[in-house]
N, CA, C, O and the ligand as a Tripos MOL2 file, in Angstrom:
@<TRIPOS>MOLECULE
protein
  281   279    71     0     0
PROTEIN
NO_CHARGES

@<TRIPOS>ATOM
      1 N           0.8320   -1.2030    0.0000 N.3       1 MET1
      2 CA          0.0000    0.0000    0.0000 C.3       1 MET1
      3 C           0.8700    1.2590    0.0000 C.2       1 MET1
      4 O           1.7960    1.3930    0.8010 O.2       1 MET1
      5 N           0.5670    2.1330   -0.8730 N.am      2 VAL2
      6 CA          1.3140    3.3930   -0.9090 C.3       2 VAL2
      7 C           0.3730    4.5070   -0.4860 C.2       2 VAL2
      8 O          -0.6130    4.8100   -1.1590 O.2       2 VAL2
      9 N           0.6930    5.0860    0.6080 N.am      3 ASP3
     10 CA         -0.1650    6.1490    1.1060 C.3       3 ASP3
     11 C           0.7060    7.2990    1.5850 C.2       3 ASP3
     12 O           1.9030    7.1330    1.8210 O.2       3 ASP3
     13 N           0.0990    8.4480    1.7240 N.am      4 ARG4
     14 CA          0.8710    9.5750    2.2140 C.3       4 ARG4
     15 C           1.1850    9.3880    3.6990 C.2       4 ARG4
     16 O           0.3250    8.9720    4.4750 O.2       4 ARG4
     17 N           2.3680    9.6840    4.0670 N.am      5 PRO5
     18 CA          2.6810    9.6470    5.5000 C.3       5 PRO5
     19 C           1.8840   10.7060    6.2330 C.2       5 PRO5
     20 O           1.6960   11.8140    5.7300 O.2       5 PRO5
     21 N           1.4310   10.3730    7.3890 N.am      6 ARG6
     22 CA          0.6470   11.3520    8.1470 C.3       6 ARG6
     23 C           1.5730   12.4130    8.7130 C.2       6 ARG6
     24 O           2.6600   12.1230    9.2120 O.2       6 ARG6
     25 N           1.1170   13.6260    8.6230 N.am      7 ARG7
     26 CA          1.9100   14.7130    9.1790 C.3       7 ARG7
     27 C           1.2450   15.2140   10.4420 C.2       7 ARG7
     28 O           0.0180   15.2380   10.5350 O.2       7 ARG7
     29 N           2.0140   15.5990   11.3750 N.am      8 PRO8
     30 CA          1.4190   16.1380   12.6050 C.3       8 PRO8
     31 C           0.7080   17.4450   12.3000 C.2       8 PRO8
     32 O           1.1710   18.2240   11.4670 O.2       8 PRO8
     33 N          -0.3960   17.6870   12.9560 N.am      9 PRO9
     34 CA         -1.1170   18.9500   12.7420 C.3       9 PRO9
     35 C          -0.2410   20.1270   13.1420 C.2       9 PRO9
     36 O           0.4840   20.0690   14.1350 O.2       9 PRO9
     37 N          -0.3160   21.1780   12.3670 N.am     10 GLY10
     38 CA          0.5170   22.3280   12.6720 C.3      10 GLY10
     39 C           1.7870   22.3370   11.8400 C.2      10 GLY10
     40 O           2.4940   23.3440   11.7780 O.2      10 GLY10
     41 N           2.0720   21.2090   11.2020 N.am     11 GLU11
     42 CA          3.2480   21.1560   10.3290 C.3      11 GLU11
     43 C           2.8960   21.8650    9.0350 C.2      11 GLU11
     44 O           1.9770   21.4560    8.3250 O.2      11 GLU11
     45 N           3.6230   22.9220    8.7290 N.am     12 THR12
     46 CA          3.2370   23.7270    7.5730 C.3      12 THR12
     47 C           4.2910   23.6930    6.4750 C.2      12 THR12
     48 O           4.1740   24.4040    5.4770 O.2      12 THR12
     49 N           5.2980   22.8850    6.6520 N.am     13 ASP13
     50 CA          6.3900   22.8970    5.6760 C.3      13 ASP13
     51 C           5.9560   22.4550    4.2840 C.2      13 ASP13
     52 O           6.3950   23.0100    3.2780 O.2      13 ASP13
     53 N           5.1080   21.4720    4.2430 N.am     14 ASP14
     54 CA          4.8500   20.8320    2.9580 C.3      14 ASP14
     55 C           3.3760   20.8980    2.5660 C.2      14 ASP14
     56 O           2.8750   20.0380    1.8410 O.2      14 ASP14
     57 N           2.7100   21.8990    3.0400 N.am     15 ARG15
     58 CA          1.2930   22.0030    2.6890 C.3      15 ARG15
     59 C           1.1450   22.4280    1.2340 C.2      15 ARG15
     60 O           2.0720   22.9630    0.6250 O.2      15 ARG15
     61 N          -0.0180   22.1810    0.7070 N.am     16 GLU16
     62 CA         -0.2590   22.5610   -0.6760 C.3      16 GLU16
     63 C          -0.7570   23.9960   -0.7380 C.2      16 GLU16
     64 O          -1.5990   24.4280    0.0500 O.2      16 GLU16
     65 N          -0.2140   24.7000   -1.6880 N.am     17 ILE17
     66 CA         -0.6020   26.0950   -1.8760 C.3      17 ILE17
     67 C          -1.4660   26.1810   -3.1230 C.2      17 ILE17
     68 O          -1.0750   25.7100   -4.1910 O.2      17 ILE17
     69 N          -2.6100   26.7690   -2.9910 N.am     18 ASP18
     70 CA         -3.5100   26.8670   -4.1330 C.3      18 ASP18
     71 C          -3.0870   27.9680   -5.0980 C.2      18 ASP18
     72 O          -3.1490   27.8070   -6.3170 O.2      18 ASP18
     73 N          -2.6690   29.0590   -4.5410 N.am     19 TYR19
     74 CA         -2.3070   30.1930   -5.3930 C.3      19 TYR19
     75 C          -1.5050   31.1910   -4.5930 C.2      19 TYR19
     76 O          -1.4450   31.1300   -3.3650 O.2      19 TYR19
     77 N          -0.8950   32.1030   -5.3060 N.am     20 LEU20
     78 CA         -0.1730   33.1940   -4.6660 C.3      20 LEU20
     79 C          -0.9080   34.4910   -4.9520 C.2      20 LEU20
     80 O          -1.7200   34.5790   -5.8720 O.2      20 LEU20
     81 N          -0.6070   35.4830   -4.1500 N.am     21 ILE21
     82 CA         -1.1510   36.8130   -4.4100 C.3      21 ILE21
     83 C          -0.0090   37.7130   -4.8490 C.2      21 ILE21
     84 O           0.9990   37.8350   -4.1520 O.2      21 ILE21
     85 N          -0.1650   38.3270   -5.9770 N.am     22 CYS22
     86 CA          0.8300   39.2710   -6.4530 C.3      22 CYS22
     87 C           0.6850   40.5700   -5.6790 C.2      22 CYS22
     88 O          -0.3840   41.1810   -5.6770 O.2      22 CYS22
     89 N           1.7530   40.9920   -5.0250 N.am     23 LYS23
     90 CA          1.6680   42.2020   -4.2100 C.3      23 LYS23
     91 C           1.5960   43.4570   -5.0660 C.2      23 LYS23
     92 O           1.1660   44.5140   -4.6030 O.2      23 LYS23
     93 N           2.0130   43.3320   -6.3010 N.am     24 GLN24
     94 CA          2.0230   44.5210   -7.1500 C.3      24 GLN24
     95 C           0.6240   44.8740   -7.6320 C.2      24 GLN24
     96 O           0.2660   46.0490   -7.7020 O.2      24 GLN24
     97 N          -0.1640   43.8620   -7.9650 N.am     25 CYS25
     98 CA         -1.4840   44.1520   -8.5090 C.3      25 CYS25
     99 C          -2.5910   43.4430   -7.7360 C.2      25 CYS25
    100 O          -3.7630   43.5330   -8.1010 O.2      25 CYS25
    101 N          -2.2180   42.7360   -6.6650 N.am     26 ASN26
    102 CA         -3.2020   42.0590   -5.8230 C.3      26 ASN26
    103 C          -4.0500   41.0410   -6.5650 C.2      26 ASN26
    104 O          -5.2040   40.8060   -6.2060 O.2      26 ASN26
    105 N          -3.4820   40.4380   -7.5960 N.am     27 SER27
    106 CA         -4.2170   39.4200   -8.3280 C.3      27 SER27
    107 C          -3.7460   38.0400   -7.8910 C.2      27 SER27
    108 O          -2.5780   37.8650   -7.5450 O.2      27 SER27
    109 N          -4.6330   37.0710   -7.9050 N.am     28 PRO28
    110 CA         -4.2090   35.6960   -7.6460 C.3      28 PRO28
    111 C          -3.3320   35.2000   -8.7750 C.2      28 PRO28
    112 O          -3.5960   35.4690   -9.9470 O.2      28 PRO28
    113 N          -2.2890   34.4770   -8.4150 N.am     29 CYS29
    114 CA         -1.3380   33.9900   -9.3960 C.3      29 CYS29
    115 C          -1.2540   32.4760   -9.2990 C.2      29 CYS29
    116 O          -0.9990   31.9310   -8.2250 O.2      29 CYS29
    117 N          -1.4650   31.8020  -10.4080 N.am     30 TYR30
    118 CA         -1.4670   30.3410  -10.4000 C.3      30 TYR30
    119 C          -0.2480   29.7620  -11.1010 C.2      30 TYR30
    120 O          -0.1040   28.5440  -11.1960 O.2      30 TYR30
    121 N           0.6180   30.6220  -11.5860 N.am     31 VAL31
    122 CA          1.8180   30.1600  -12.2770 C.3      31 VAL31
    123 C           2.9930   30.3020  -11.3230 C.2      31 VAL31
    124 O           3.6130   31.3610  -11.2280 O.2      31 VAL31
    125 N           3.2860   29.2170  -10.6220 N.am     32 PHE32
    126 CA          4.3760   29.2950   -9.6470 C.3      32 PHE32
    127 C           4.8480   27.8920   -9.2950 C.2      32 PHE32
    128 O           4.1820   26.8950   -9.5730 O.2      32 PHE32
    129 N           6.0080   27.8550   -8.6790 N.am     33 GLU33
    130 CA          6.5250   26.5900   -8.1820 C.3      33 GLU33
    131 C           6.9800   26.7870   -6.7470 C.2      33 GLU33
    132 O           7.6190   27.7810   -6.4030 O.2      33 GLU33
    133 N           6.6320   25.8140   -5.9250 N.am     34 MET34
    134 CA          7.0500   25.8870   -4.5370 C.3      34 MET34
    135 C           8.3520   25.1070   -4.3620 C.2      34 MET34
    136 O           8.5630   24.0710   -4.9930 O.2      34 MET34
    137 N           9.2040   25.6170   -3.5070 N.am     35 ASP35
    138 CA         10.4690   24.9510   -3.2250 C.3      35 ASP35
    139 C          10.6530   24.8460   -1.7200 C.2      35 ASP35
    140 O          11.0170   25.8160   -1.0540 O.2      35 ASP35
    141 N          10.3980   23.6610   -1.2000 N.am     36 LYS36
    142 CA         10.5690   23.4130    0.2400 C.3      36 LYS36
    143 C           9.7870   24.4030    1.0870 C.2      36 LYS36
    144 O          10.2960   24.9330    2.0740 O.2      36 LYS36
    145 N           8.5720   24.6380    0.7000 N.am     37 GLY37
    146 CA          7.7120   25.5090    1.5030 C.3      37 GLY37
    147 C           7.8660   26.9760    1.1830 C.2      37 GLY37
    148 O           7.1310   27.8140    1.7050 O.2      37 GLY37
    149 N           8.8210   27.2900    0.3220 N.am     38 ASN38
    150 CA          8.9720   28.6850   -0.0780 C.3      38 ASN38
    151 C           8.6210   28.8230   -1.5600 C.2      38 ASN38
    152 O           8.5410   27.8350   -2.2900 O.2      38 ASN38
    153 N           8.4220   30.0330   -1.9730 N.am     39 ILE39
    154 CA          8.1290   30.2690   -3.3710 C.3      39 ILE39
    155 C           9.4180   30.1450   -4.1730 C.2      39 ILE39
    156 O          10.3620   30.9110   -3.9770 O.2      39 ILE39
    157 N           9.4460   29.1670   -5.0800 N.am     40 GLY40
    158 CA         10.6480   28.9840   -5.8880 C.3      40 GLY40
    159 C          10.6320   29.9000   -7.0940 C.2      40 GLY40
    160 O          11.5780   30.6450   -7.3460 O.2      40 GLY40
    161 N           9.5380   29.8280   -7.8330 N.am     41 GLU41
    162 CA          9.3780   30.6920   -8.9910 C.3      41 GLU41
    163 C           7.9260   31.1170   -9.0580 C.2      41 GLU41
    164 O           7.0320   30.3810   -8.6410 O.2      41 GLU41
    165 N           7.7030   32.2870   -9.5750 N.am     42 ALA42
    166 CA          6.3300   32.7400   -9.7580 C.3      42 ALA42
    167 C           6.2830   33.7600  -10.8720 C.2      42 ALA42
    168 O           7.2420   34.4930  -11.1150 O.2      42 ALA42
    169 N           5.1620   33.7910  -11.5340 N.am     43 GLN43
    170 CA          4.9880   34.8030  -12.5750 C.3      43 GLN43
    171 C           3.5490   35.2770  -12.5580 C.2      43 GLN43
    172 O           2.6200   34.4730  -12.6310 O.2      43 GLN43
    173 N           3.3690   36.5630  -12.4630 N.am     44 CYS44
    174 CA          2.0340   37.1410  -12.5160 C.3      44 CYS44
    175 C           1.6700   37.4080  -13.9720 C.2      44 CYS44
    176 O           2.3740   38.1220  -14.6860 O.2      44 CYS44
    177 N           0.5580   36.8220  -14.3920 N.am     45 LEU45
    178 CA          0.1450   36.9980  -15.7880 C.3      45 LEU45
    179 C          -0.5560   38.3290  -16.0010 C.2      45 LEU45
    180 O          -0.7920   38.7440  -17.1350 O.2      45 LEU45
    181 N          -0.8850   38.9900  -14.9040 N.am     46 VAL46
    182 CA         -1.6060   40.2570  -15.0220 C.3      46 VAL46
    183 C          -0.6450   41.4100  -15.2600 C.2      46 VAL46
    184 O          -0.8250   42.2060  -16.1820 O.2      46 VAL46
    185 N           0.3910   41.4910  -14.4070 N.am     47 CYS47
    186 CA          1.3050   42.6310  -14.5130 C.3      47 CYS47
    187 C           2.7230   42.2210  -14.9080 C.2      47 CYS47
    188 O           3.5850   43.0740  -15.1170 O.2      47 CYS47
    189 N           2.9610   40.9130  -15.0090 N.am     48 GLY48
    190 CA          4.2680   40.4650  -15.4660 C.3      48 GLY48
    191 C           5.3090   40.3710  -14.3720 C.2      48 GLY48
    192 O           6.4840   40.1380  -14.6540 O.2      48 GLY48
    193 N           4.9010   40.5480  -13.1380 N.am     49 ASN49
    194 CA          5.8140   40.4620  -12.0100 C.3      49 ASN49
    195 C           6.4260   39.0570  -11.9050 C.2      49 ASN49
    196 O           5.7050   38.0590  -11.9140 O.2      49 ASN49
    197 N           7.7350   38.9900  -11.8070 N.am     50 GLU50
    198 CA          8.4030   37.6910  -11.6490 C.3      50 GLU50
    199 C           9.2680   37.6500  -10.3980 C.2      50 GLU50
    200 O          10.0260   36.7010  -10.1980 O.2      50 GLU50
    201 N           9.1630   38.6520   -9.5710 N.am     51 ASP51
    202 CA          9.9750   38.7140   -8.3640 C.3      51 ASP51
    203 C           9.2700   37.9610   -7.2410 C.2      51 ASP51
    204 O           8.2110   38.3760   -6.7710 O.2      51 ASP51
    205 N           9.8700   36.8480   -6.8140 N.am     52 VAL52
    206 CA          9.1830   35.9990   -5.8310 C.3      52 VAL52
    207 C           8.9590   36.7190   -4.5060 C.2      52 VAL52
    208 O           8.0710   36.3480   -3.7390 O.2      52 VAL52
    209 N           9.7510   37.7360   -4.2380 N.am     53 THR53
    210 CA          9.5470   38.4780   -2.9910 C.3      53 THR53
    211 C           8.3260   39.3760   -3.0810 C.2      53 THR53
    212 O           7.8710   39.9320   -2.0820 O.2      53 THR53
    213 N           7.8040   39.5100   -4.2910 N.am     54 MET54
    214 CA          6.6290   40.3500   -4.4760 C.3      54 MET54
    215 C           5.3500   39.5270   -4.5750 C.2      54 MET54
    216 O           4.3280   39.9850   -5.0850 O.2      54 MET54
    217 N           5.4400   38.2910   -4.0680 N.am     55 PHE55
    218 CA          4.2340   37.4630   -3.9780 C.3      55 PHE55
    219 C           4.0480   37.0290   -2.5350 C.2      55 PHE55
    220 O           5.0070   36.9410   -1.7690 O.2      55 PHE55
    221 N           2.8250   36.7650   -2.1850 N.am     56 GLU56
    222 CA          2.5790   36.1380   -0.8950 C.3      56 GLU56
    223 C           1.6190   34.9740   -1.0920 C.2      56 GLU56
    224 O           0.9050   34.9010   -2.0920 O.2      56 GLU56
    225 N           1.6140   34.0760   -0.1310 N.am     57 LEU57
    226 CA          0.7910   32.8890   -0.2500 C.3      57 LEU57
    227 C          -0.6800   33.2530   -0.1430 C.2      57 LEU57
    228 O          -1.0870   33.9750    0.7670 O.2      57 LEU57
    229 N          -1.4650   32.7530   -1.0680 N.am     58 GLY58
    230 CA         -2.8830   33.0790   -1.0830 C.3      58 GLY58
    231 C          -3.6120   32.6040    0.1570 C.2      58 GLY58
    232 O          -4.5810   33.2220    0.5970 O.2      58 GLY58
    233 N          -3.1410   31.5050    0.7150 N.am     59 GLU59
    234 CA         -3.8090   30.9430    1.8830 C.3      59 GLU59
    235 C          -3.7080   31.8390    3.1000 C.2      59 GLU59
    236 O          -4.5460   31.7730    3.9990 O.2      59 GLU59
    237 N          -2.6930   32.6670    3.1280 N.am     60 GLU60
    238 CA         -2.4280   33.4010    4.3510 C.3      60 GLU60
    239 C          -3.0190   34.8050    4.3510 C.2      60 GLU60
    240 O          -2.6960   35.6320    5.2040 O.2      60 GLU60
    241 N          -3.8790   35.0530    3.3940 N.am     61 VAL61
    242 CA         -4.5300   36.3500    3.3670 C.3      61 VAL61
    243 C          -5.5740   36.4230    4.4740 C.2      61 VAL61
    244 O          -6.3630   35.4940    4.6510 O.2      61 VAL61
    245 N          -5.5780   37.4970    5.1990 N.am     62 GLY62
    246 CA         -6.5510   37.6610    6.2660 C.3      62 GLY62
    247 C          -6.1990   36.8350    7.4830 C.2      62 GLY62
    248 O          -5.0790   36.3390    7.6060 O.2      62 GLY62
    249 N          -7.1490   36.6890    8.3740 N.am     63 SER63
    250 CA         -6.8880   35.9660    9.6220 C.3      63 SER63
    251 C          -6.8610   34.4640    9.3580 C.2      63 SER63
    252 O          -7.4610   33.9640    8.4070 O.2      63 SER63
    253 N          -6.1590   33.7800   10.2130 N.am     64 ASP64
    254 CA         -5.8910   32.3670    9.9960 C.3      64 ASP64
    255 C          -6.9720   31.4720   10.5820 C.2      64 ASP64
    256 O          -7.0050   30.2720   10.3080 O.2      64 ASP64
    257 N          -7.8500   32.0470   11.3840 N.am     65 ASP65
    258 CA         -8.7320   31.1770   12.1690 C.3      65 ASP65
    259 C         -10.1920   31.2750   11.7690 C.2      65 ASP65
    260 O         -11.0800   31.0020   12.5760 O.2      65 ASP65
    261 N         -10.4460   31.6680   10.5150 N.am     66 GLU66
    262 CA        -11.8340   31.6200   10.0610 C.3      66 GLU66
    263 C         -12.0780   30.3150    9.3250 C.2      66 GLU66
    264 O         -11.2990   29.9300    8.4530 O.2      66 GLU66
    265 N         -13.1300   29.6550    9.6690 N.am     67 SER67
    266 CA        -13.5260   28.3900    9.0610 C.3      67 SER67
    267 C         -12.3880   27.3740    9.0770 C.2      67 SER67
    268 O         -12.1360   26.6890    8.0850 O.2      67 SER67
    269 N         -11.7230   27.2890   10.1910 N.am     68 ARG68
    270 CA        -10.6670   26.2770   10.3130 C.3      68 ARG68
    271 C         -11.2710   24.9680   10.7940 C.2      68 ARG68
    272 O         -11.9340   24.9340   11.8300 O.2      68 ARG68
    273 N         -11.0500   23.8960   10.0540 N.am     69 PRO69
    274 CA        -11.6170   22.6090   10.4890 C.3      69 PRO69
    275 C         -10.9110   22.0900   11.7450 C.2      69 PRO69
    276 O          -9.7070   22.2740   11.9270 O.2      69 PRO69
    277 N         -11.6700   21.4620   12.5710 N.am     70 ARG70
    278 CA        -11.0680   20.9240   13.7950 C.3      70 ARG70
    279 C         -10.5020   19.5490   13.5540 C.2      70 ARG70
    280 O          -9.9550   18.9370   14.4710 O.2      70 ARG70
    281 ZN          0.7240   41.1950  -10.6880 Zn       71 ZN71
@<TRIPOS>BOND
     1     1     2 1
     2     2     3 1
     3     3     4 2
     4     3     5 am
     5     5     6 1
     6     6     7 1
     7     7     8 2
     8     7     9 am
     9     9    10 1
    10    10    11 1
    11    11    12 2
    12    11    13 am
    13    13    14 1
    14    14    15 1
    15    15    16 2
    16    15    17 am
    17    17    18 1
    18    18    19 1
    19    19    20 2
    20    19    21 am
    21    21    22 1
    22    22    23 1
    23    23    24 2
    24    23    25 am
    25    25    26 1
    26    26    27 1
    27    27    28 2
    28    27    29 am
    29    29    30 1
    30    30    31 1
    31    31    32 2
    32    31    33 am
    33    33    34 1
    34    34    35 1
    35    35    36 2
    36    35    37 am
    37    37    38 1
    38    38    39 1
    39    39    40 2
    40    39    41 am
    41    41    42 1
    42    42    43 1
    43    43    44 2
    44    43    45 am
    45    45    46 1
    46    46    47 1
    47    47    48 2
    48    47    49 am
    49    49    50 1
    50    50    51 1
    51    51    52 2
    52    51    53 am
    53    53    54 1
    54    54    55 1
    55    55    56 2
    56    55    57 am
    57    57    58 1
    58    58    59 1
    59    59    60 2
    60    59    61 am
    61    61    62 1
    62    62    63 1
    63    63    64 2
    64    63    65 am
    65    65    66 1
    66    66    67 1
    67    67    68 2
    68    67    69 am
    69    69    70 1
    70    70    71 1
    71    71    72 2
    72    71    73 am
    73    73    74 1
    74    74    75 1
    75    75    76 2
    76    75    77 am
    77    77    78 1
    78    78    79 1
    79    79    80 2
    80    79    81 am
    81    81    82 1
    82    82    83 1
    83    83    84 2
    84    83    85 am
    85    85    86 1
    86    86    87 1
    87    87    88 2
    88    87    89 am
    89    89    90 1
    90    90    91 1
    91    91    92 2
    92    91    93 am
    93    93    94 1
    94    94    95 1
    95    95    96 2
    96    95    97 am
    97    97    98 1
    98    98    99 1
    99    99   100 2
   100    99   101 am
   101   101   102 1
   102   102   103 1
   103   103   104 2
   104   103   105 am
   105   105   106 1
   106   106   107 1
   107   107   108 2
   108   107   109 am
   109   109   110 1
   110   110   111 1
   111   111   112 2
   112   111   113 am
   113   113   114 1
   114   114   115 1
   115   115   116 2
   116   115   117 am
   117   117   118 1
   118   118   119 1
   119   119   120 2
   120   119   121 am
   121   121   122 1
   122   122   123 1
   123   123   124 2
   124   123   125 am
   125   125   126 1
   126   126   127 1
   127   127   128 2
   128   127   129 am
   129   129   130 1
   130   130   131 1
   131   131   132 2
   132   131   133 am
   133   133   134 1
   134   134   135 1
   135   135   136 2
   136   135   137 am
   137   137   138 1
   138   138   139 1
   139   139   140 2
   140   139   141 am
   141   141   142 1
   142   142   143 1
   143   143   144 2
   144   143   145 am
   145   145   146 1
   146   146   147 1
   147   147   148 2
   148   147   149 am
   149   149   150 1
   150   150   151 1
   151   151   152 2
   152   151   153 am
   153   153   154 1
   154   154   155 1
   155   155   156 2
   156   155   157 am
   157   157   158 1
   158   158   159 1
   159   159   160 2
   160   159   161 am
   161   161   162 1
   162   162   163 1
   163   163   164 2
   164   163   165 am
   165   165   166 1
   166   166   167 1
   167   167   168 2
   168   167   169 am
   169   169   170 1
   170   170   171 1
   171   171   172 2
   172   171   173 am
   173   173   174 1
   174   174   175 1
   175   175   176 2
   176   175   177 am
   177   177   178 1
   178   178   179 1
   179   179   180 2
   180   179   181 am
   181   181   182 1
   182   182   183 1
   183   183   184 2
   184   183   185 am
   185   185   186 1
   186   186   187 1
   187   187   188 2
   188   187   189 am
   189   189   190 1
   190   190   191 1
   191   191   192 2
   192   191   193 am
   193   193   194 1
   194   194   195 1
   195   195   196 2
   196   195   197 am
   197   197   198 1
   198   198   199 1
   199   199   200 2
   200   199   201 am
   201   201   202 1
   202   202   203 1
   203   203   204 2
   204   203   205 am
   205   205   206 1
   206   206   207 1
   207   207   208 2
   208   207   209 am
   209   209   210 1
   210   210   211 1
   211   211   212 2
   212   211   213 am
   213   213   214 1
   214   214   215 1
   215   215   216 2
   216   215   217 am
   217   217   218 1
   218   218   219 1
   219   219   220 2
   220   219   221 am
   221   221   222 1
   222   222   223 1
   223   223   224 2
   224   223   225 am
   225   225   226 1
   226   226   227 1
   227   227   228 2
   228   227   229 am
   229   229   230 1
   230   230   231 1
   231   231   232 2
   232   231   233 am
   233   233   234 1
   234   234   235 1
   235   235   236 2
   236   235   237 am
   237   237   238 1
   238   238   239 1
   239   239   240 2
   240   239   241 am
   241   241   242 1
   242   242   243 1
   243   243   244 2
   244   243   245 am
   245   245   246 1
   246   246   247 1
   247   247   248 2
   248   247   249 am
   249   249   250 1
   250   250   251 1
   251   251   252 2
   252   251   253 am
   253   253   254 1
   254   254   255 1
   255   255   256 2
   256   255   257 am
   257   257   258 1
   258   258   259 1
   259   259   260 2
   260   259   261 am
   261   261   262 1
   262   262   263 1
   263   263   264 2
   264   263   265 am
   265   265   266 1
   266   266   267 1
   267   267   268 2
   268   267   269 am
   269   269   270 1
   270   270   271 1
   271   271   272 2
   272   271   273 am
   273   273   274 1
   274   274   275 1
   275   275   276 2
   276   275   277 am
   277   277   278 1
   278   278   279 1
   279   279   280 2
@<TRIPOS>SUBSTRUCTURE
     1 MET1         2 RESIDUE 1 A MET
     2 VAL2         6 RESIDUE 1 A VAL
     3 ASP3        10 RESIDUE 1 A ASP
     4 ARG4        14 RESIDUE 1 A ARG
     5 PRO5        18 RESIDUE 1 A PRO
     6 ARG6        22 RESIDUE 1 A ARG
     7 ARG7        26 RESIDUE 1 A ARG
     8 PRO8        30 RESIDUE 1 A PRO
     9 PRO9        34 RESIDUE 1 A PRO
    10 GLY10       38 RESIDUE 1 A GLY
    11 GLU11       42 RESIDUE 1 A GLU
    12 THR12       46 RESIDUE 1 A THR
    13 ASP13       50 RESIDUE 1 A ASP
    14 ASP14       54 RESIDUE 1 A ASP
    15 ARG15       58 RESIDUE 1 A ARG
    16 GLU16       62 RESIDUE 1 A GLU
    17 ILE17       66 RESIDUE 1 A ILE
    18 ASP18       70 RESIDUE 1 A ASP
    19 TYR19       74 RESIDUE 1 A TYR
    20 LEU20       78 RESIDUE 1 A LEU
    21 ILE21       82 RESIDUE 1 A ILE
    22 CYS22       86 RESIDUE 1 A CYS
    23 LYS23       90 RESIDUE 1 A LYS
    24 GLN24       94 RESIDUE 1 A GLN
    25 CYS25       98 RESIDUE 1 A CYS
    26 ASN26      102 RESIDUE 1 A ASN
    27 SER27      106 RESIDUE 1 A SER
    28 PRO28      110 RESIDUE 1 A PRO
    29 CYS29      114 RESIDUE 1 A CYS
    30 TYR30      118 RESIDUE 1 A TYR
    31 VAL31      122 RESIDUE 1 A VAL
    32 PHE32      126 RESIDUE 1 A PHE
    33 GLU33      130 RESIDUE 1 A GLU
    34 MET34      134 RESIDUE 1 A MET
    35 ASP35      138 RESIDUE 1 A ASP
    36 LYS36      142 RESIDUE 1 A LYS
    37 GLY37      146 RESIDUE 1 A GLY
    38 ASN38      150 RESIDUE 1 A ASN
    39 ILE39      154 RESIDUE 1 A ILE
    40 GLY40      158 RESIDUE 1 A GLY
    41 GLU41      162 RESIDUE 1 A GLU
    42 ALA42      166 RESIDUE 1 A ALA
    43 GLN43      170 RESIDUE 1 A GLN
    44 CYS44      174 RESIDUE 1 A CYS
    45 LEU45      178 RESIDUE 1 A LEU
    46 VAL46      182 RESIDUE 1 A VAL
    47 CYS47      186 RESIDUE 1 A CYS
    48 GLY48      190 RESIDUE 1 A GLY
    49 ASN49      194 RESIDUE 1 A ASN
    50 GLU50      198 RESIDUE 1 A GLU
    51 ASP51      202 RESIDUE 1 A ASP
    52 VAL52      206 RESIDUE 1 A VAL
    53 THR53      210 RESIDUE 1 A THR
    54 MET54      214 RESIDUE 1 A MET
    55 PHE55      218 RESIDUE 1 A PHE
    56 GLU56      222 RESIDUE 1 A GLU
    57 LEU57      226 RESIDUE 1 A LEU
    58 GLY58      230 RESIDUE 1 A GLY
    59 GLU59      234 RESIDUE 1 A GLU
    60 GLU60      238 RESIDUE 1 A GLU
    61 VAL61      242 RESIDUE 1 A VAL
    62 GLY62      246 RESIDUE 1 A GLY
    63 SER63      250 RESIDUE 1 A SER
    64 ASP64      254 RESIDUE 1 A ASP
    65 ASP65      258 RESIDUE 1 A ASP
    66 GLU66      262 RESIDUE 1 A GLU
    67 SER67      266 RESIDUE 1 A SER
    68 ARG68      270 RESIDUE 1 A ARG
    69 PRO69      274 RESIDUE 1 A PRO
    70 ARG70      278 RESIDUE 1 A ARG
    71 ZN71       281 GROUP 0 **** ****
């Protein structure tokens, strides 16, 4: 049987990221690659931003504790 190893809750290193937010134009960006929990590469198709420091993780927008499953 091949299954994913269970991760302890609270472990955020290897979570899946749905999208990034481009800080330059505040648009969701789906063209990116994650590298060990950090943004490896990203490209904003709206404004052409390719600077990974100018993106943030889409999941982390706003407060962290709304609709969090128990
Ligand atoms: Zn942009």
